C-alpha positions in Angstrom: 17.5 5.3 34.3 14.9 4.4 36.9 16.9 1.9 38.9 20.2 0.0 39.2 21.3 -3.2 41.0 24.7 -4.8 41.4 25.0 -8.5 40.6 25.8 -10.8 43.6 29.5 -11.0 42.6 29.7 -7.2 42.1 31.0 -7.6 38.5 27.9 -6.5 36.7 25.3 -3.8 37.0 21.7 -4.1 35.8 19.8 -0.9 34.9 16.2 -0.3 34.1 14.5 2.6 32.5 11.9 4.5 30.6 13.2 3.0 27.3 11.4 -0.3 28.2 14.7 -2.2 28.5 16.6 -3.9 31.3 20.3 -3.7 30.5 23.5 -5.1 32.0 27.0 -3.6 32.1 30.4 -4.6 33.3 31.4 -2.7 36.4 35.1 -2.7 35.7 35.0 -0.8 32.4 31.3 0.2 32.0 31.0 -1.9 28.9 27.4 -2.7 27.8 26.8 -6.5 28.0 23.2 -7.2 27.0 19.7 -5.7 26.6 16.6 -7.5 27.7 13.6 -6.5 25.7 10.0 -7.5 26.4 8.3 -4.9 28.6 5.7 -2.7 26.9 6.1 0.2 29.3 8.8 1.6 31.7 11.0 -0.9 33.6 10.9 0.3 37.2 12.9 -2.2 39.1 15.4 -5.0 38.8 16.7 -7.8 41.1 19.3 -10.6 40.7 18.9 -14.1 41.9 21.4 -15.2 44.5 23.4 -17.2 42.0 23.5 -14.3 39.5 22.0 -16.5 36.7 18.5 -14.9 36.6 17.3 -11.3 36.6 13.8 -10.1 37.5 12.4 -6.9 36.1 9.4 -5.0 37.4 7.3 -3.1 34.9 4.8 -0.2 34.6 3.1 -2.7 32.3 1.9 -4.6 35.4 4.1 -7.6 35.0 7.3 -9.1 36.4 9.6 -10.8 33.9 12.4 -13.3 34.6 15.4 -13.4 32.3 18.3 -15.8 31.7 21.4 -13.6 32.2 23.6 -15.7 30.0 21.4 -15.9 27.0 19.1 -12.9 27.4 16.0 -15.1 26.9 12.8 -14.4 28.8 12.1 -17.3 31.1 8.8 -16.3 32.5 6.2 -13.5 32.8 4.4 -13.2 36.0 1.0 -11.5 35.5 -2.1 -10.7 37.6 -1.0 -7.4 39.1 -3.6 -4.6 38.7 -1.1 -1.8 39.0 2.5 -1.0 38.2 5.1 -3.2 39.8 7.5 -0.6 41.1 10.3 -2.5 42.9 11.8 -6.0 43.5 14.3 -7.4 45.9 
C-alpha cells in the first residue's frame, strides 16, 4: 500500500498500491468494496471529490485517472505528464 485517503464522509477508505489497483473499503468493518483497474504501473496517490462520487488516482504510468465510485467505471484518463504522478489532493 502506497497511500490511503478517507472519503469526505469518513465512511470509506481508498488505498493505492504496487498491485496497479485503487481499492475502496468500508471504514466501520474493513470490508472490501471495489477495485478500480486500469493503471499499467504502481498507483501512487488517490483523492476523493468533495461530493465523494469521483475518485482520482495518480500513477507511475504517468497518468491521472478519474473513476465513478458507484460503478467502478473509468471516467477519464488525463495524459501529458512526462514523469510519474506521485500525489493528488
